[in-house]
N, C-alpha and C positions, 0 to 999 in steps of 0.2 A: 920718638914718642911722640902719643895722642897729648894736646889739651884738655886735661879731664875737667869738666862742669859740674857733675855731677856728685856732690858730697856724701857719701854712703857712711850710715850709724848703724854700728851691730845691734840686735835687740841684746841687751844683758841682762834680760829676765830668762834666756833660756839659758840651760847648761851650755859649759863647752868643755872641750877636751875629750877623754877617752870616755867614750859612751852616750858622747852628744849624738842624737839621731839626725839634727838637721840644727843651722843657723838662719838666722833670718837678719838681712840687712833693708835699711828703710832710709829713701831720698826722698825730695822735693823739690819739684822743678816748677815755675809757674801754679798752676793749675791743679799738675799731677803730681799725685804718690804713687809713687812707683817702689816694689818691691821685691828683693832677690832673696830667694830661698835655696840655700846650698844642701846638699847630704855629703856624708863621709867618701861613699862611694862613689861621687862624681855627678849625678845626676842634681839640676837646680830647672827652677822656673823664676820667669821674670812677668813679674805683673803691675799694670799700669791703672790705679784707679780701680783694683781689685778684679781686674779682669788680664789672665794672662796672655802674654804675646809672644813669647820665647820659651822655651824647653831644652837645657841641656842634657845631654846623656850619651856619654861615650863610655865605652870598657875599660879606656885608660888614664881617664881624667879622676883627679884629685878635686877635694871641695874648691881650692883655690882656681883650681885649672876651670871648673863650670863657673865659681865665682867670676874670673876674669872675663870668660865669652860671653858670658850675659851682661856683665858691664859696659863692653862695647857693644852689644844691640841695644843698650839703654840710652846710651851716648847718640847711637846713628840714628835710634828713635826719636830720641829728640831733637838732634838738630835735622831731621827732615820734618818734623811740625814746626821748625823756623822755618826753613825754604820753603815748604810749603806756603806758610803763611804769607810769606814776603813775595812768593811769586804769583798769591790770590790777591793783594792788596793792589800789586803793580796793577795785575790784569782790570781790575774793580776800575780803579781811576783810571786807564784809557778807555774803558766801556763808556759807550754810548748812553746818554738817559732814554728811557721808553718816550719815543716822542720826537726825539730827535732822529736831525737828517745827515747822514753819514755823508761827507764828501762824493763818493758815487753817485748817489742818491740825488744830490745835489746837480750834479754834473747830468745827469740824465734827464731831468725836469727842467734845465738853462735856468735856475737857480743864483 
């Protein structure tokens, strides 16, 4: 079982149950506003800050299946952002400032 970090809140202003055309769920992570919209026939969209980043559309999906698939994609998206950010910070910390000499340059110049 995965450790879920996003707390999804259903949009209670939309109709639910028989006859509902879609359901919307929202979550926030840092500065990101995430939204999952699903239909009873198993289609769905994942948006981050209003931009669609993933879609679910399988013939044998229910709305719950679509939600779970998109929820996993949202978790992975946010996890990748954290990993990418940490990698960039680590790379930035080891980078030489403009004008700094690297040890290879110093050994070539005899310094």
